[in-house]
C-alpha positions as CSV (number, residue, x, y, z in Angstrom):
1,M,-0.1,-0.1,0.2
2,D,1.3,3.6,-1.1
3,L,1.1,5.7,2.3
4,S,2.5,8.9,0.6
5,F,0.5,12.0,-0.1
6,T,-0.5,12.9,-3.5
7,E,1.0,16.4,-4.9
8,T,-2.1,18.2,-4.3
9,Q,-2.1,17.2,-0.5
10,D,1.4,18.5,-0.2
11,M,0.3,21.4,-1.6
12,L,-2.5,22.0,0.7
13,R,-0.3,21.3,3.7
14,D,2.4,23.7,2.7
15,T,-0.1,26.5,1.8
16,L,-1.7,26.1,4.9
17,A,1.6,25.8,7.0
18,R,2.8,29.1,5.4
19,F,-0.6,30.6,6.0
20,L,-0.4,30.1,9.7
21,A,3.4,30.7,10.1
22,D,2.4,34.3,8.8
23,T,-0.7,34.9,10.6
24,Y,-0.9,32.8,13.9
25,D,2.2,33.1,15.8
26,F,1.9,32.8,19.7
27,E,1.7,36.5,20.5
28,T,-1.2,37.0,18.0
29,R,-3.0,34.3,19.2
30,K,-3.1,35.5,22.8
31,K,-4.3,39.0,21.4
32,M,-7.4,36.9,19.8
33,L,-8.0,35.2,22.8
34,A,-8.2,38.1,24.9
35,S,-10.6,40.0,22.4
36,P,-14.1,40.1,22.9
37,E,-15.2,37.6,20.3
38,G,-12.3,35.3,21.3
39,R,-10.8,35.2,17.7
40,D,-10.3,37.1,14.4
41,P,-13.0,36.6,12.0
42,G,-10.5,37.4,9.2
43,I,-8.6,34.4,9.7
44,W,-11.7,32.2,8.7
45,R,-12.3,34.5,5.8
46,A,-9.0,34.3,4.5
47,L,-9.0,30.1,5.0
48,S,-12.4,30.2,3.0
49,S,-12.8,32.7,0.5
50,E,-9.3,33.7,0.1
51,L,-7.5,30.5,0.1
52,G,-10.3,28.0,-0.8
53,L,-9.0,25.8,1.9
54,T,-12.3,24.6,3.2
55,S,-13.3,23.5,0.2
56,A,-10.6,20.8,0.2
57,S,-12.5,17.9,1.5
58,F,-15.9,18.7,-0.6
59,A,-17.0,17.0,-3.8
60,E,-16.4,19.0,-6.9
61,E,-20.1,19.1,-7.7
62,H,-20.6,21.1,-4.6
63,G,-17.3,23.6,-5.6
64,G,-14.9,21.6,-3.8
65,M,-11.7,19.6,-4.5
66,G,-12.8,16.4,-4.4
67,G,-10.9,15.1,-1.2
68,G,-12.2,13.7,1.8
69,A,-10.8,12.4,5.1
70,I,-7.1,12.6,4.2
71,E,-7.5,16.4,3.4
72,N,-9.3,16.6,7.0
73,M,-6.6,15.0,8.7
74,I,-3.8,17.0,7.0
75,M,-5.6,20.5,8.0
76,M,-6.1,19.3,11.3
77,E,-2.3,18.5,12.1
78,E,-1.5,21.7,10.7
79,L,-4.1,23.8,12.9
80,G,-3.0,21.6,15.8
81,K,0.6,22.9,15.5
82,V,-0.4,26.5,16.1
83,I,-3.3,25.6,18.4
84,A,-5.8,27.2,16.1
85,I,-9.3,28.5,17.6
86,E,-10.7,28.3,14.4
87,P,-14.4,26.2,14.0
88,W,-13.0,23.7,11.2
89,L,-13.7,20.6,13.2
90,Q,-17.1,21.5,13.9
91,T,-18.0,23.1,10.5
92,V,-16.1,21.3,8.0
93,V,-15.3,17.9,9.6
94,I,-18.4,17.2,11.8
95,G,-21.2,19.7,9.6
96,G,-19.6,18.9,6.5
97,G,-19.5,15.0,7.1
98,A,-23.1,15.1,7.9
99,L,-24.2,16.9,5.1
100,K,-22.0,14.7,2.6
101,A,-23.6,11.5,4.3
102,V,-27.1,12.9,3.7
103,G,-26.6,14.6,0.3
104,G,-29.7,15.6,-1.4
105,A,-30.9,19.4,-1.4
106,V,-29.8,20.3,1.9
107,A,-26.2,19.5,1.2
108,D,-26.5,21.3,-2.1
109,A,-27.9,24.5,-0.1
110,V,-25.4,24.6,2.8
111,I,-22.0,23.1,1.7
112,P,-21.3,26.2,-0.7
113,G,-21.6,28.4,2.4
114,I,-19.2,26.3,4.3
115,I,-16.5,26.6,1.5
116,A,-17.5,30.3,1.2
117,G,-16.9,30.7,4.6
118,D,-20.3,32.3,5.4
119,T,-21.9,29.1,7.1
120,T,-20.3,28.1,10.5
121,I,-21.7,25.1,12.2
122,A,-21.7,24.2,15.8
123,F,-22.1,20.4,17.2
124,A,-24.8,20.7,19.9
125,Y,-24.9,16.8,21.2
126,A,-23.4,16.6,24.7
127,E,-25.5,16.4,27.6
128,P,-24.4,17.0,31.4
129,Q,-25.9,13.3,32.3
130,G,-24.6,11.6,29.0
131,R,-21.2,11.2,29.1
132,Y,-19.8,9.8,26.0
133,N,-23.2,7.8,25.4
134,L,-24.5,9.3,22.4
135,A,-28.2,7.7,22.8
136,D,-28.5,9.2,26.3
137,I,-30.4,12.2,25.2
138,G,-33.1,14.2,27.2
139,T,-33.6,16.9,24.7
140,T,-36.5,16.1,22.6
141,A,-37.9,16.9,19.2
142,K,-41.8,16.5,19.1
143,A,-43.5,16.7,15.9
144,D,-45.8,19.6,15.5
145,G,-47.4,19.9,12.0
146,A,-45.0,19.8,9.2
147,G,-42.2,20.5,11.8
148,Y,-40.9,19.4,15.2
149,V,-40.4,21.7,18.5
150,L,-37.3,21.3,20.6
151,N,-36.8,21.3,24.0
152,G,-33.8,20.5,26.0
153,H,-30.3,21.5,27.0
154,K,-26.9,21.0,25.3
155,A,-23.6,21.7,27.5
156,S,-20.0,22.5,26.3
157,V,-21.1,23.4,22.9
158,Y,-17.7,24.4,21.0
159,A,-17.8,27.4,18.6
160,A,-21.2,27.7,19.5
161,P,-21.0,31.6,20.0
162,W,-19.8,31.7,16.1
163,A,-22.1,29.6,14.8
164,T,-24.6,30.4,12.1
165,H,-26.1,26.9,12.4
166,L,-26.5,24.3,15.1
167,L,-26.2,20.6,14.5
168,V,-28.4,19.1,17.0
169,T,-29.0,15.6,18.3
170,A,-32.6,15.4,19.7
171,R,-35.0,12.3,20.7
172,T,-38.3,12.0,18.3
173,G,-39.4,8.8,20.3
174,G,-38.1,6.1,22.9
175,S,-36.7,6.1,26.1
176,R,-33.7,7.6,27.5
177,R,-30.4,6.1,26.5
178,E,-32.5,3.9,23.8
179,R,-31.0,4.1,20.3
180,A,-34.2,4.1,18.6
181,G,-35.8,7.7,18.0
182,V,-32.6,9.5,18.2
183,E,-32.2,11.9,15.5
184,L,-30.1,14.6,14.0
185,F,-31.2,18.1,13.1
186,L,-29.6,21.2,11.3
187,I,-31.2,24.6,12.4
188,D,-30.7,28.4,12.2
189,A,-28.6,29.1,15.2
190,N,-30.8,32.5,15.5
191,S,-34.1,30.4,15.7
192,P,-36.6,32.0,18.3
193,G,-36.4,29.7,21.4
194,I,-32.7,29.5,21.8
195,S,-30.7,30.9,24.3
196,R,-26.8,30.8,25.1
197,R,-24.6,31.1,27.9
198,D,-21.2,31.7,26.3
199,Y,-17.8,31.2,28.3
200,A,-13.9,30.6,27.4
201,T,-12.9,27.2,27.5
202,V,-9.7,26.2,29.4
203,D,-8.2,25.4,25.8
204,G,-8.5,29.0,24.6
205,F,-11.8,28.1,22.4
206,R,-15.3,29.7,23.2
207,A,-18.1,27.4,24.0
208,S,-21.9,27.8,25.0
209,E,-24.4,26.2,27.3
210,V,-27.3,25.9,24.7
211,Y,-31.2,25.9,25.7
212,F,-33.9,25.4,23.6
213,E,-37.5,26.4,24.8
214,N,-40.2,25.4,22.5
215,C,-38.0,26.3,19.7
216,A,-40.3,25.3,16.3
217,I,-37.9,24.3,13.6
218,P,-39.5,22.8,9.9
219,G,-39.4,19.4,8.8
220,D,-36.5,19.3,6.4
221,A,-34.2,20.3,9.4
222,L,-34.2,16.6,9.9
223,L,-31.1,15.0,8.5
224,P,-32.0,11.4,7.7
225,G,-29.6,8.7,9.2
226,G,-30.7,8.7,13.1
227,I,-28.1,7.4,15.7
228,D,-25.8,5.6,12.7
229,L,-25.1,8.7,11.3
230,I,-24.6,10.3,14.5
231,E,-21.8,7.8,15.4
232,R,-20.3,8.1,11.9
233,I,-19.7,11.9,12.2
234,V,-18.3,11.4,15.8
235,D,-16.0,8.8,14.7
236,E,-14.9,11.0,12.1
237,A,-14.6,14.0,14.4
238,T,-12.5,11.6,16.8
239,V,-10.2,10.7,14.3
240,A,-9.7,14.6,13.1
241,V,-9.0,15.4,16.8
242,C,-6.3,12.7,16.6
243,A,-4.8,14.7,14.0
244,E,-4.8,17.8,15.7
245,G,-2.9,16.2,18.7
246,S,-0.5,14.6,16.2
247,G,0.4,18.3,15.4
248,I,0.3,19.4,18.9
249,A,2.5,16.5,20.1
250,R,5.1,17.5,17.3
251,K,5.4,21.2,18.9
252,L,5.5,20.0,22.4
253,L,8.6,18.0,21.4
254,E,10.1,20.8,19.4
255,G,9.7,23.3,22.1
256,T,11.0,20.8,24.9
257,V,14.1,20.2,22.5
258,E,14.4,23.9,22.1
259,Y,14.1,24.5,25.9
260,T,16.7,22.1,26.9
261,K,19.1,23.7,24.4
262,Q,18.8,27.1,26.3
263,R,18.3,26.2,29.8
264,K,21.4,25.6,31.7
265,Q,22.3,23.8,35.0
266,F,25.5,22.9,36.6
267,G,27.2,25.1,33.6
268,Q,25.6,23.3,30.5
269,P,22.6,22.6,28.9
270,I,20.1,20.5,30.6
271,G,19.5,18.7,27.2
272,K,22.8,17.1,27.6
273,F,21.5,15.2,30.8
274,Q,20.8,11.9,30.0
275,A,17.6,11.4,31.7
276,L,16.2,14.3,29.7
277,Q,17.6,13.0,26.5
278,H,16.0,9.7,27.3
279,R,12.5,11.6,28.1
280,M,12.7,13.4,24.8
281,A,13.2,10.2,23.1
282,D,9.8,8.9,24.4
283,M,8.2,12.2,23.2
284,L,9.4,11.4,20.0
285,I,8.0,8.0,20.0
286,E,4.7,8.9,20.9
287,A,4.6,11.9,18.5
288,E,5.5,9.0,15.6
289,Q,3.3,6.5,17.1
290,I,0.4,9.2,17.1
291,A,0.9,10.0,13.9
292,S,0.8,6.5,12.5
293,M,-2.3,5.4,14.4
294,T,-4.1,8.6,13.2
295,L,-3.3,7.6,9.7
296,M,-4.3,4.3,10.1
297,G,-7.7,5.3,11.6
298,T,-8.3,7.9,8.7
299,L,-8.1,5.2,6.3
300,R,-10.5,3.0,7.8
301,L,-13.2,5.4,8.3
302,D,-14.9,4.0,5.2
303,I,-15.1,0.2,6.3
304,P,-18.3,-1.5,7.6
305,A,-19.6,0.5,10.9
306,A,-18.3,-2.3,13.5
307,E,-15.0,-2.3,12.2
308,R,-14.7,1.4,11.9
309,K,-15.7,1.7,15.0
310,A,-13.4,-0.8,16.5
311,A,-10.4,1.0,14.8
312,V,-11.3,4.5,15.9
313,S,-11.5,3.2,19.6
314,L,-8.0,1.8,19.2
315,V,-6.6,5.1,17.6
316,K,-8.2,7.2,20.2
317,A,-7.0,5.3,23.1
318,K,-3.5,5.3,21.9
319,V,-3.5,9.2,21.1
320,S,-5.3,9.7,24.4
321,R,-2.3,8.0,26.2
322,G,0.4,9.3,23.9
323,L,-0.8,13.0,24.4
324,K,-0.7,12.4,28.5
325,I,2.9,11.3,28.2
326,A,3.9,14.0,25.8
327,G,2.3,16.9,27.7
328,Q,3.1,15.9,31.1
329,S,7.2,15.2,29.8
330,A,7.0,18.8,28.2
331,V,5.7,20.8,31.5
332,Q,8.0,18.5,33.9
333,T,10.8,19.4,31.6
334,H,10.1,23.0,31.7
335,G,9.1,23.4,35.5
336,G,6.6,25.6,36.7
337,I,6.4,28.0,33.6
338,G,5.6,25.0,31.8
339,I,1.9,25.7,32.4
340,T,1.8,29.5,32.7
341,M,-0.2,31.7,30.1
342,E,3.0,33.4,29.5
343,L,4.8,30.5,27.6
344,A,3.4,28.4,24.6
345,I,4.0,25.1,25.9
346,G,1.3,25.5,28.5
347,H,-1.2,26.4,26.0
348,Y,-0.3,23.4,23.7
349,F,-0.4,21.2,27.1
350,K,-4.0,22.7,27.9
351,R,-5.1,21.7,24.5
352,A,-3.7,18.2,24.5
353,T,-5.2,17.6,27.9
354,M,-8.7,18.5,26.5
355,I,-8.2,16.3,23.5
356,E,-7.4,13.4,25.5
357,S,-11.1,13.0,26.9
358,Q,-12.7,15.0,23.8
359,F,-15.1,12.5,22.4
360,G,-13.9,9.7,24.8
361,T,-10.9,8.7,27.3
362,A,-8.6,6.4,26.6
363,D,-10.3,3.9,29.2
364,Y,-13.8,4.5,27.4
365,H,-12.1,3.6,24.2
366,L,-10.6,0.5,25.2
367,E,-14.0,-0.8,26.8
368,R,-15.7,0.2,23.6
369,Y,-13.1,-1.6,21.5
370,E,-13.1,-4.8,23.9
371,A,-16.9,-4.8,23.7
372,L,-16.9,-4.6,19.9
373,T,-13.9,-7.3,19.4
374,L,-14.3,-9.8,21.9
375,P,-16.9,-12.7,22.1
376,A,-19.9,-11.7,24.5
């Protein structure tokens, strides 16, 4: 099997890397975090309408480049290297992935807006009691004439303060935790009956608690596919954050190596101490394994569902544990300054820590892998 990237994929990586190097240095990112909106909207416009990078993973019929999961992986890794606070995961990977899966008129209407940078999507799926069970949903969508009425609460909805649309999981029937009756809706984020409580997250993003109170939505807001579609897009998102983690792991290693060259103890750089050399060698191994496992998971997103889930869980378990090792090793080498806001390594550590549990911890995914692969 040829695992090398195509010329187009290399070009996409180089284009994004050069753009981020010019616009997303650490001091600029800190200014974005301190701004009222928590980001620079001009960055998203440049990524979409100017550079056309948001089109990479969409079909040519929608104005895209004809790519897919590999292109998303490449982009997420580069975004991870600068710990970008852009809604790429939520809009392109999750929202775009759902629309590509269902196709039809709704995809034709919304995907061009994503590519142009006019449409941003937030994924409202998590609830306080749900943990990682995608079917543990208290939010309801009751049929009302030709449409539905939403009621409920979604927690930690990343990018919701910036979103034009919400991708919402809700129950149209069945009992709590039952797979049957769980559906996915794409709705206008400014619909009457929606309220938000916005806040900054520990890793620099903006998120919201989103509340639905008798929110009327049209019938065509329902995206057909149910829980199977939701599990598919969450698996795609899980591998995408693993790619982001790959970029972060490389930067944790790079920053740690550079620091050990500058920091002196006993009259010499601490990088000459064998114990720290061993630690950085372990970080290198983890970074390479994270990258390799992420590529494997990306290549297995289109296989049958049970095999896909098992592969994704294996990848996420490894990446979560690898990021923990890399992050803790980086902070331990830097000492107390490693977790300060003034030093970039602390910001990488915080995002790595969030990725460890995003869409499931290592323990959760090892249990899911066991359930999917071992006889009952």
